[in-house]
N, C-alpha and C positions, 0 to 999 in steps of 0.2 A: 548314450543319450544326447551328447552334444552333436553327434552326426544327425540324429533325428531332428534336432533344433535347426541345423543347417538346411535340412530338406524341407522344413516347414511343417513337420509332423508333430512337433512338440514345442511348447512355449518355454523360454528360458526359466520362467518362474516355476514351471512344473518340475524342472530338474531338481530344484532346491530340496524338495521333500521326497520325490520319487526315488532318488538315488539311495536314500536311507531306508525307504520301504524295501527296495530290492536288496540292499545289504542285509537287512534284518532277516529276510526270507532266506537268503543264501547261507548265512551263518547260523540260522536258527535262534536268533536273538529276539526276545520279547521286550522291545524298547519303543519309546515314543519317537517316531521319525520326525515329527515337527520340532520337538525339543532338540533332537540331535542336529537337525538342520540349522536351527537358530543358533545353537552353541557353536557349530562349525563356522558359520558365517561371521559370528562375533569374533571368534579366534583368528580368522583370516585378517580381519580389519585391525585387531588389537595387537598383532605381533608382526615382526619384521622391521628391519631398519634400512636406511639408505646406505649406499656405498659411501665411503669416505670421499669428501670433496664434492658430493652431488649438489649441495646447497650453493656452494661457491660457483659451480658451473651454471646452475639455473639463474643465479643472480647476474652473472656476467652476460649470459645470453639474453635474459629478459631486459637488460639495459640497452640492448642493441637491436632487438627484434621482438615481434609479437610471437608468443609461444602458444601452441595448442597441444592438448593431451587427448589422445584417442585410445580407448581401451575397449576390449570386448568382455571385460570382467563384470561381475555382478555389481550393480550400482551401490548397494548397501556397503559392500566391501571396499570398493574403490573410493567412495566419498569419505568413508571412515578413515581409510589410510591417509588420504590427502589432508584431512583435517588434523589427524594425530601427528603427522609428520611436519605439518606447517608449511607445505609447499604449494598449496592451491593458489596462493597470491601471485605466483610467478607465471601463471597461465591466463591468457586472455580468453581462451575457450577450452572447455572440458566437455568431451563427448564420451558418454558411456553407453555402449550398445546393449549390454546385458540382454 
């Protein structure tokens, strides 16, 4: 599906639910793909930690230069992670393409 997004055939927001619709059909599951997608995206933002020393490196770099963060992740996930991990303050610009 991401290849279809890159070709302009599908919007990134469509992938969010469609992948679970396709999964349900493939495995014969009768489940709500919207609920599955919402739970999946929540889980991506709610879990995961920084490598040890990351905050120290960001603080040192931010004191010497302007930092930017560029990601192709889903906006909901990336912004949730940045907020939860408390690192958004180190970046002068944050670009999420989703």
